[in-house]
DSSP file (Angstrom, degrees, kcal/mol; ACC not computed):
  #  RESIDUE AA STRUCTURE BP1 BP2  ACC     N-H-->O    O-->H-N    N-H-->O    O-->H-N    TCO  KAPPA ALPHA  PHI   PSI    X-CA   Y-CA   Z-CA
    1    1 A M              0   0    0      0, 0.0     3,-0.2     0, 0.0    99,-0.1   0.000 360.0 360.0 360.0  93.4    0.0    0.0    0.0
    2    2 A S        +     0   0    0      1,-0.3     2,-0.7     2,-0.0     0, 0.0   0.957 360.0  34.1 -79.6 -51.9    2.3    2.7   -1.3
    3    3 A D  S    S-     0   0    0      2,-0.0     2,-0.3     0, 0.0    -1,-0.3  -0.909  89.5-136.5 -94.9 116.0   -0.4    5.5   -1.4
    4    4 A L        -     0   0    0     -2,-0.7     2,-1.0    -3,-0.2     3,-0.1  -0.608   2.1-145.7 -76.9 136.3   -3.0    5.0    1.4
    5    5 A D     >  -     0   0    0     -2,-0.3     4,-2.7     1,-0.2     3,-0.3  -0.787  17.5-174.2 -96.7  93.8   -6.5    5.5    0.4
    6    6 A F  H  > S+     0   0    0     -2,-1.0     4,-1.8     1,-0.3    -1,-0.2   0.798  80.5  57.5 -69.2 -24.7   -7.8    7.0    3.6
    7    7 A Q  H  > S+     0   0    0      2,-0.2     4,-1.4     1,-0.2    -1,-0.3   0.887 109.1  46.7 -64.0 -41.5  -11.4    7.0    2.5
    8    8 A A  H  4 S+     0   0    0     -3,-0.3    -2,-0.2     1,-0.2    -1,-0.2   0.845 113.5  47.8 -68.4 -37.5  -11.1    3.3    2.0
    9    9 A L  H  X S+     0   0    0     -4,-2.7     4,-0.5     1,-0.2    -1,-0.2   0.807 106.2  59.2 -70.6 -33.3   -9.5    2.9    5.4
   10   10 A W  H >< S+     0   0    0     -4,-1.8     3,-0.9    -5,-0.2    -2,-0.2   0.892  94.5  65.4 -63.1 -45.2  -12.1    5.1    7.1
   11   11 A Q  T 3< S+     0   0    0     -4,-1.4    -1,-0.2     1,-0.3    -2,-0.2   0.874 110.1  31.5 -49.3 -54.2  -15.0    2.8    6.0
   12   12 A P  T 34 S+     0   0    0      0, 0.0    -1,-0.3     0, 0.0    -2,-0.2   0.541  94.6 114.7 -85.2  -2.5  -14.1   -0.4    8.1
   13   13 A A    <<  -     0   0    0     -3,-0.9    76,-0.2    -4,-0.5     2,-0.2  -0.326  67.2-116.5 -73.7 150.0  -12.4    1.6   10.9
   14   14 A L  B     -A   88   0A   0     74,-2.7    74,-3.7     1,-0.1     2,-0.1  -0.518  14.0-123.1 -82.8 149.1  -14.2    1.4   14.4
   15   15 A T     >  -     0   0    0     72,-0.2     4,-2.7    -2,-0.2     5,-0.2  -0.377  38.3-104.4 -67.7 164.0  -15.8    4.1   16.4
   16   16 A Y  H  > S+     0   0    0     70,-0.5     4,-1.9     1,-0.2     5,-0.2   0.877 123.3  51.6 -61.9 -32.9  -14.3    4.4   19.8
   17   17 A E  H  > S+     0   0    0      2,-0.2     4,-2.7     1,-0.2    -1,-0.2   0.924 111.1  47.7 -70.4 -47.5  -17.2    2.8   21.4
   18   18 A E  H  > S+     0   0    0      1,-0.2     4,-1.6     2,-0.2    -2,-0.2   0.937 112.1  50.7 -55.6 -51.2  -17.0   -0.2   19.0
   19   19 A F  H  X S+     0   0    0     -4,-2.7     4,-0.6     1,-0.2    -2,-0.2   0.895 113.8  43.3 -54.1 -47.8  -13.2   -0.4   19.6
   20   20 A V  H >< S+     0   0    0     -4,-1.9     3,-1.0     1,-0.2    -1,-0.2   0.900 110.7  54.9 -72.8 -40.9  -13.6   -0.5   23.4
   21   21 A R  H 3< S+     0   0    0     -4,-2.7    -1,-0.2     1,-0.2    -2,-0.2   0.843 110.7  46.4 -60.5 -30.2  -16.5   -2.9   23.2
   22   22 A Q  H 3< S+     0   0    0     -4,-1.6    -1,-0.2    -5,-0.2    -2,-0.2   0.533  85.5 122.9 -89.5 -10.7  -14.3   -5.3   21.2
   23   23 A S    <<  -     0   0    0     -3,-1.0     4,-0.1    -4,-0.6    -3,-0.1  -0.331  35.5-179.9 -57.5 129.8  -11.4   -4.8   23.7
   24   24 A T  S    S+     0   0    0      2,-0.1    -1,-0.1     3,-0.1    -4,-0.0   0.584  73.3  30.4-109.9 -11.3  -10.3   -8.2   25.2
   25   25 A E  S    S+     0   0    0      2,-0.0     3,-0.1     3,-0.0    38,-0.1   0.786 129.4  16.7-113.7 -45.3   -7.5   -7.2   27.4
   26   26 A H     >  +     0   0    0      1,-0.1     4,-2.0     2,-0.1     5,-0.2  -0.189  67.6 134.0-135.0  42.1   -7.9   -3.8   28.9
   27   27 A C  H  > S+     0   0    0      1,-0.2     4,-2.5     2,-0.2     5,-0.2   0.885  80.8  52.8 -55.6 -42.5  -11.6   -2.7   28.4
   28   28 A A  H  > S+     0   0    0      1,-0.2     4,-3.2     2,-0.2    -1,-0.2   0.895 109.0  49.3 -61.6 -41.8  -11.6   -1.5   32.0
   29   29 A L  H  > S+     0   0    0      2,-0.2     4,-2.5     1,-0.2     5,-0.2   0.942 112.2  44.4 -61.3 -50.2   -8.6    0.6   31.4
   30   30 A W  H  X S+     0   0    0     -4,-2.0     4,-1.5     2,-0.2    -2,-0.2   0.908 117.0  48.1 -62.6 -41.5   -9.9    2.3   28.2
   31   31 A T  H  X S+     0   0    0     -4,-2.5     4,-2.4     2,-0.2     5,-0.2   0.914 112.7  49.2 -69.5 -44.6  -13.3    2.9   29.9
   32   32 A G  H  X S+     0   0    0     -4,-3.2     4,-1.1    -5,-0.2    -2,-0.2   0.875 111.6  46.4 -66.5 -35.7  -11.7    4.3   33.1
   33   33 A V  H  X S+     0   0    0     -4,-2.5     4,-1.1    -5,-0.2    -1,-0.2   0.879 110.6  52.8 -70.2 -36.3   -9.4    6.7   31.4
   34   34 A Y  H >< S+     0   0    0     -4,-1.5     3,-1.1    -5,-0.2    -2,-0.2   0.960 110.9  47.7 -66.8 -53.4  -12.2    7.9   29.1
   35   35 A H  H 3< S+     0   0    0     -4,-2.4    -1,-0.2     1,-0.3    -2,-0.2   0.763 114.3  47.7 -60.7 -26.0  -14.5    8.7   32.3
   36   36 A L  H 3< S+     0   0    0     -4,-1.1    -1,-0.3    -5,-0.2    -2,-0.2   0.673  86.2 112.8 -94.2 -12.0  -11.6   10.4   34.0
   37   37 A A    <<  -     0   0    0     -3,-1.1     2,-0.4    -4,-1.1    -3,-0.0  -0.388  44.2-172.1 -60.5 129.8  -10.7   12.6   31.0
   38   38 A R        -     0   0    0     -2,-0.1    39,-0.1     0, 0.0    -2,-0.0  -0.991   8.9-155.5-123.2 118.8  -11.3   16.3   31.5
   39   39 A I        -     0   0    0     -2,-0.4     5,-0.0    37,-0.1    -2,-0.0  -0.865  19.9-127.6-101.0 122.7  -10.8   18.4   28.3
   40   40 A P    >>  -     0   0    0      0, 0.0     4,-1.6     0, 0.0     3,-0.9  -0.253  17.2-115.8 -65.2 155.3  -10.0   22.1   29.1
   41   41 A D  H 3> S+     0   0    0      1,-0.3     4,-2.4     2,-0.2     5,-0.2   0.875 115.0  56.1 -54.1 -40.0  -11.9   24.9   27.7
   42   42 A W  H 3> S+     0   0    0      1,-0.2     4,-1.8     2,-0.2    -1,-0.3   0.793 106.4  51.1 -67.5 -28.2   -9.0   26.2   25.8
   43   43 A A  H <> S+     0   0    0     -3,-0.9     4,-1.5     2,-0.2    -1,-0.2   0.820 108.9  50.6 -79.5 -32.7   -8.6   22.8   24.1
   44   44 A L  H  X S+     0   0    0     -4,-1.6     4,-1.1     2,-0.2    -2,-0.2   0.913 112.3  48.5 -66.7 -46.1  -12.3   22.6   23.0
   45   45 A A  H  < S+     0   0    0     -4,-2.4     4,-0.4     1,-0.2     3,-0.2   0.902 114.0  44.1 -64.3 -43.4  -11.9   26.2   21.5
   46   46 A R  H >< S+     0   0    0     -4,-1.8     3,-0.6     1,-0.2     4,-0.3   0.803 102.8  67.6 -74.9 -27.1   -8.8   25.4   19.6
   47   47 A A  H 3< S+     0   0    0     -4,-1.5     3,-0.3     1,-0.2    -1,-0.2   0.873 113.9  29.5 -52.6 -42.6  -10.2   22.0   18.4
   48   48 A C  T >< S+     0   0    0     -4,-1.1     3,-3.0    -3,-0.2    -1,-0.2   0.379  86.6 114.5-104.6   2.9  -12.8   23.8   16.2
   49   49 A E  T <  S+     0   0    0     -3,-0.6    -1,-0.2    -4,-0.4    -2,-0.1   0.791  72.2  57.1 -46.3 -34.6  -10.8   26.9   15.5
   50   50 A V  T 3  S-     0   0    0     -4,-0.3    -1,-0.3    -3,-0.3    -2,-0.1   0.672 103.4-133.3 -73.4 -16.6  -10.5   26.2   11.8
   51   51 A G  S <  S+     0   0    0     -3,-3.0    -2,-0.1     1,-0.2    -3,-0.1   0.524  72.9  97.1  75.4  10.1  -14.3   26.1   11.6
   52   52 A L  S    S-     0   0    0     -4,-0.1    -1,-0.2    31,-0.0    -2,-0.2  -0.957  74.5-117.8-124.2 145.9  -14.4   22.9    9.5
   53   53 A P        -     0   0    0      0, 0.0    72,-0.6     0, 0.0     2,-0.3  -0.514  34.2-166.7 -75.4 152.4  -15.0   19.4   10.8
   54   54 A F  E     -bC  84 124A   0     29,-3.0    31,-2.2    -2,-0.2     2,-0.3  -0.968  17.1-128.5-142.0 165.0  -12.3   16.9   10.4
   55   55 A R  E     -bC  85 123A   0     68,-2.1    68,-1.9    -2,-0.3     2,-0.4  -0.785  14.1-161.0-106.1 142.9  -11.7   13.2   10.6
   56   56 A L  E     -bC  86 122A   0     29,-2.4    31,-2.2    -2,-0.3     2,-0.6  -0.994   3.7-160.3-129.1 125.6   -8.9   11.5   12.6
   57   57 A L  E     -bC  87 121A   0     64,-2.9    64,-3.1    -2,-0.4     2,-0.3  -0.907  14.1-163.2-112.5 114.1   -8.0    8.0   11.7
   58   58 A V  E     -bC  88 120A   0     29,-3.3    31,-3.7    -2,-0.6     2,-0.5  -0.752  15.5-149.1-109.5 146.5   -6.1    6.3   14.5
   59   59 A L  E     +b   89   0A   0     60,-1.3     2,-0.3    -2,-0.3    31,-0.2  -0.942  42.4 135.1-105.6 116.9   -3.9    3.2   14.5
   60   60 A A  E     -b   90   0A   0     29,-2.4    31,-2.6    -2,-0.5     2,-0.3  -0.946  40.7-145.3-154.0 172.2   -4.1    1.3   17.9
   61   61 A E    >   -     0   0    0     -2,-0.3     3,-1.9    29,-0.2     7,-0.2  -0.991  28.4-123.6-139.7 144.5   -4.4   -2.0   19.7
   62   62 A D  T 3  S+     0   0    0     -2,-0.3   -32,-0.1     1,-0.3     6,-0.1   0.766 108.5  58.8 -59.8 -25.9   -6.2   -2.5   23.0
   63   63 A W  T 3  S+     0   0    0    -38,-0.1     2,-0.4     4,-0.0    -1,-0.3   0.578  81.2 102.3 -77.8 -14.9   -3.1   -4.0   24.6
   64   64 A C    <>  -     0   0    0     -3,-1.9     4,-2.0     1,-0.2     5,-0.2  -0.605  57.7-158.0 -84.5 123.8   -0.9   -0.9   24.0
   65   65 A G  H  > S+     0   0    0     -2,-0.4     4,-0.8     2,-0.2    -1,-0.2   0.882  91.6  53.1 -68.2 -38.7   -0.5    1.2   27.1
   66   66 A D  H >4 S+     0   0    0      1,-0.2     3,-0.5     2,-0.2     4,-0.3   0.937 111.2  47.3 -61.7 -45.9    0.4    4.4   25.2
   67   67 A A  H >> S+     0   0    0      1,-0.2     4,-2.0     2,-0.2     3,-1.1   0.889 108.9  54.8 -60.0 -41.8   -2.8    4.1   23.1
   68   68 A S  H 3< S+     0   0    0     -4,-2.0    -1,-0.2     1,-0.3    -2,-0.2   0.651 110.5  45.0 -71.9 -14.3   -4.9    3.4   26.2
   69   69 A N  T << S+     0   0    0     -4,-0.8    -1,-0.3    -3,-0.5    -2,-0.2   0.381 124.1  30.0-110.6   6.3   -3.8    6.6   28.0
   70   70 A T  T X> S+     0   0    0     -3,-1.1     4,-1.4    -4,-0.3     3,-1.3   0.649 107.6  59.2-124.5 -43.7   -4.1    8.9   25.1
   71   71 A I  H 3X S+     0   0    0     -4,-2.0     4,-2.6     1,-0.3     5,-0.2   0.768  99.0  61.5 -67.6 -27.6   -6.8    7.9   22.6
   72   72 A P  H 3> S+     0   0    0      0, 0.0     4,-1.7     0, 0.0    -1,-0.3   0.833 103.4  51.0 -68.0 -27.4   -9.5    8.1   25.2
   73   73 A Y  H <> S+     0   0    0     -3,-1.3     4,-2.8     2,-0.2    -2,-0.2   0.949 109.1  50.8 -69.4 -45.5   -8.8   11.8   25.6
   74   74 A V  H  X S+     0   0    0     -4,-1.4     4,-2.8     1,-0.3     5,-0.2   0.931 110.4  49.5 -58.4 -43.5   -9.0   12.3   21.9
   75   75 A A  H  X S+     0   0    0     -4,-2.6     4,-1.5     1,-0.2    -1,-0.3   0.867 110.6  49.3 -69.7 -28.2  -12.4   10.5   21.9
   76   76 A K  H  X S+     0   0    0     -4,-1.7     4,-2.7    -3,-0.2     5,-0.3   0.947 111.1  50.9 -66.7 -51.5  -13.6   12.7   24.7
   77   77 A L  H  X S+     0   0    0     -4,-2.8     4,-2.9     1,-0.3     5,-0.2   0.859 109.7  49.6 -58.9 -36.2  -12.4   15.8   22.8
   78   78 A G  H  X S+     0   0    0     -4,-2.8     4,-1.5    -5,-0.2     6,-0.5   0.869 111.3  49.6 -72.0 -33.5  -14.2   14.7   19.7
   79   79 A E  H  < S+     0   0    0     -4,-1.5    -2,-0.2    -5,-0.2    -1,-0.2   0.925 118.6  37.8 -63.8 -47.1  -17.4   14.1   21.8
   80   80 A Q  H  < S+     0   0    0     -4,-2.7    -2,-0.2     1,-0.2    -3,-0.2   0.900 119.4  45.4 -70.6 -45.8  -17.2   17.5   23.4
   81   81 A A  H  < S-     0   0    0     -4,-2.9    -3,-0.2    -5,-0.3    -1,-0.2   0.755  81.8-157.7 -80.7 -22.9  -16.0   19.6   20.4
   82   82 A R  S  < S+     0   0    0     -4,-1.5    -4,-0.1    -5,-0.2    -3,-0.1   0.596  75.9  84.6  56.6  13.1  -18.4   18.1   17.8
   83   83 A C  S    S+     0   0    0     -5,-0.1   -29,-3.0     1,-0.1     2,-0.4   0.352  77.9  71.1-119.8   7.3  -16.0   19.1   15.0
   84   84 A L  E     - b   0  54A   0     -6,-0.5     2,-0.5   -31,-0.2   -29,-0.2  -0.986  56.7-170.9-123.0 124.6  -13.7   15.9   15.3
   85   85 A E  E     - b   0  55A   0    -31,-2.2   -29,-2.4    -2,-0.4     2,-0.4  -0.988  11.8-168.5-115.7 126.5  -14.8   12.5   14.2
   86   86 A M  E     + b   0  56A   0     -2,-0.5   -70,-0.5   -31,-0.2     2,-0.3  -0.896  10.3 178.8-116.4 139.7  -12.4    9.8   15.2
   87   87 A R  E     - b   0  57A   0    -31,-2.2   -29,-3.3    -2,-0.4     2,-0.4  -0.954  20.0-136.4-137.2 160.0  -12.3    6.1   14.0
   88   88 A I  E     -Ab  14  58A   0    -74,-3.7   -74,-2.7    -2,-0.3     2,-0.5  -0.940   6.0-157.6-125.0 127.8   -9.7    3.5   15.0
   89   89 A L  E     - b   0  59A   0    -31,-3.7   -29,-2.4    -2,-0.4     2,-0.4  -0.915  33.1-113.9-105.6 136.1   -8.0    0.9   12.8
   90   90 A R  E >   - b   0  60A   0     -2,-0.5     3,-0.8   -31,-0.2     4,-0.5  -0.559  20.3-144.8 -74.7 124.5   -6.6   -2.2   14.6
   91   91 A R  G >  S+     0   0    0    -31,-2.6     3,-0.7    -2,-0.4     7,-0.2   0.811  96.9  54.2 -59.7 -37.4   -2.9   -1.9   14.3
   92   92 A D  G 3  S+     0   0    0    -32,-0.3    -1,-0.2     1,-0.2   -31,-0.1   0.726 110.0  48.6 -71.1 -25.3   -2.5   -5.9   14.0
   93   93 A E  G <  S+     0   0    0     -3,-0.8    -1,-0.2     1,-0.2    -2,-0.2   0.443 111.2  50.2 -99.6  -1.9   -5.0   -6.0   11.1
   94   94 A H    <>  +     0   0    0     -3,-0.7     4,-2.0    -4,-0.5    -1,-0.2  -0.519  60.2 155.6-133.9  65.6   -3.4   -3.2    9.1
   95   95 A P  H  > S+     0   0    0      0, 0.0     4,-3.0     0, 0.0     5,-0.2   0.863  75.2  56.8 -62.7 -34.3    0.5   -4.0    8.9
   96   96 A A  H  > S+     0   0    0      2,-0.2     4,-2.0     1,-0.2     5,-0.1   0.925 110.6  42.1 -63.3 -45.1    0.9   -2.0    5.8
   97   97 A V  H  > S+     0   0    0      2,-0.2     4,-1.1     1,-0.2    -1,-0.2   0.913 116.4  50.5 -73.3 -39.7   -0.4    1.2    7.4
   98   98 A M  H  X S+     0   0    0     -4,-2.0     4,-0.9    -7,-0.2     3,-0.5   0.917 111.5  47.0 -62.3 -46.1    1.6    0.4   10.6
   99   99 A D  H  < S+     0   0    0     -4,-3.0     3,-0.2     1,-0.2    -1,-0.2   0.824 105.9  59.0 -70.2 -28.7    4.8   -0.1    8.7
  100  100 A R  H  < S+     0   0    0     -4,-2.0    -1,-0.2    -5,-0.2    -2,-0.2   0.774 114.0  36.5 -59.1 -31.4    4.4    3.0    6.7
  101  101 A Y  H  < S+     0   0    0     -4,-1.1    16,-2.4    -3,-0.5    -1,-0.2   0.458  82.6 126.4-107.5  -2.3    4.4    5.2    9.7
  102  102 A L  B  <  -D  116   0B   0     -4,-0.9    -3,-0.0    14,-0.3    12,-0.0  -0.195  52.6-147.0 -59.4 145.9    6.8    3.5   12.0
  103  103 A S  S    S+     0   0    0     12,-0.7     2,-0.2     2,-0.1    -1,-0.1   0.692  80.7  10.4 -86.0 -15.4    9.6    5.8   13.4
  104  104 A G  S    S-     0   0    0      1,-0.2     3,-0.1     3,-0.0    13,-0.1  -0.452 114.1 -25.8-134.5-151.6   12.1    2.8   13.4
  105  105 A A  S    S-     0   0    0     -2,-0.2    -1,-0.2     1,-0.1    -2,-0.1  -0.332  79.0 -91.9 -64.2 141.8   12.5   -0.7   12.2
  106  106 A P        -     0   0    0      0, 0.0     2,-0.4     0, 0.0    -1,-0.1  -0.290  44.8-169.8 -59.2 139.3    9.2   -2.5   11.7
  107  107 A H        +     0   0    0      1,-0.1     7,-0.2    -3,-0.1    -3,-0.0  -0.982  19.7 169.7-130.1 115.5    8.2   -4.5   15.0
  108  108 A R        +     0   0    0     -2,-0.4     2,-0.7     5,-0.1    -1,-0.1   0.495  50.3 106.8-105.0  -5.3    5.3   -7.0   14.8
  109  109 A D    >   -     0   0    0      1,-0.2     3,-2.9     2,-0.1     4,-0.5  -0.631  66.9-146.7 -73.2 113.6    6.1   -8.3   18.2
  110  110 A R  G >  S+     0   0    0     -2,-0.7     3,-0.6     1,-0.3    -1,-0.2   0.674  92.7  68.8 -55.5 -24.4    3.4   -7.0   20.4
  111  111 A S  G 3  S+     0   0    0      1,-0.2    -1,-0.3     2,-0.1    -2,-0.1   0.660  95.9  54.3 -72.5 -14.8    5.6   -6.7   23.3
  112  112 A R  G <  S-     0   0    0     -3,-2.9    -1,-0.2     2,-0.1    -2,-0.2   0.613  93.2-150.1 -92.0 -11.1    7.6   -3.9   21.6
  113  113 A C    <   -     0   0    0     -3,-0.6     2,-0.3    -4,-0.5    -3,-0.1   0.837  20.1-169.8  49.2  40.6    4.3   -1.9   21.1
  114  114 A A        +     0   0    0     -5,-0.4    -1,-0.2    -7,-0.2   -12,-0.1  -0.451  10.0 173.1 -66.0 122.2    5.6   -0.3   18.0
  115  115 A V        -     0   0    0     -2,-0.3   -12,-0.7    -3,-0.2     2,-0.1  -0.830  36.0 -84.2-128.3 173.4    3.3    2.4   16.9
  116  116 A P  B >   -D  102   0B   0      0, 0.0     3,-1.2     0, 0.0   -14,-0.3  -0.381  51.7 -94.1 -75.6 151.6    3.5    5.1   14.1
  117  117 A R  T 3  S+     0   0    0    -16,-2.4     3,-0.3     1,-0.3   -15,-0.0  -0.488 117.7  11.0 -62.8 127.8    5.3    8.4   14.8
  118  118 A G  T 3  S-     0   0    0      1,-0.2    -1,-0.3    -2,-0.2     3,-0.0   0.100 100.8-126.0  85.5 -22.5    2.5   10.7   15.9
  119  119 A G  S <  S+     0   0    0     -3,-1.2   -60,-1.3   -18,-0.2     2,-0.3   0.433  77.1  74.9  72.6  -3.9    0.0    7.8   16.3
  120  120 A A  E     -C   58   0A   0     -3,-0.3     2,-0.5   -62,-0.2   -62,-0.2  -0.987  62.8-144.0-146.1 149.1   -2.7    9.2   14.0
  121  121 A L  E     -C   57   0A   0    -64,-3.1   -64,-2.9    -2,-0.3     2,-0.2  -0.970  24.7-131.2-113.4 121.2   -3.5    9.7   10.4
  122  122 A G  E     -C   56   0A   0     -2,-0.5     2,-0.4   -66,-0.2   -66,-0.2  -0.457  21.9-175.3 -80.9 145.1   -5.4   12.8    9.3
  123  123 A V  E     -C   55   0A   0    -68,-1.9   -68,-2.1    -2,-0.2     2,-0.2  -0.977  24.8-125.4-138.6 123.1   -8.4   12.6    7.0
  124  124 A A  E     -C   54   0A   0     -2,-0.4   -70,-0.2   -70,-0.2   -68,-0.1  -0.487  34.5-107.8 -71.0 139.3  -10.2   15.5    5.7
  125  125 A A              0   0    0    -72,-0.6    -1,-0.1    -2,-0.2   -71,-0.0  -0.240 360.0 360.0 -57.6 144.4  -14.0   15.5    6.3
  126  126 A G              0   0    0     -3,-0.1    -1,-0.1   -72,-0.0    -2,-0.1   0.364 360.0 360.0 177.1 360.0  -16.1   14.8    3.3
């Protein structure tokens, strides 16, 4: 997959709720972080500053600690700001996407928790 088709990747991607519902290892962690997440007013204002809605396509797995401690905040921001729609691609089901955005050598060993630089792929709303 040399040029990623973000629209094609968006269609099968999971909503945050679907992703958490399908979590097998850390559902309680994802749910707990989401419920504790507080989005400051300045972040809500900045999120919609451009005036256009946008989509965020995230690559994650439920066992990744970094993802479980950051993505719930993005999901909460999206819920409150209403200008951000986020969906999640399962990292292990999309190795071509993962490999394209890795910051180092490809690691498929889940104990290494290799994730893309930045952790998210932007998709224009449309």
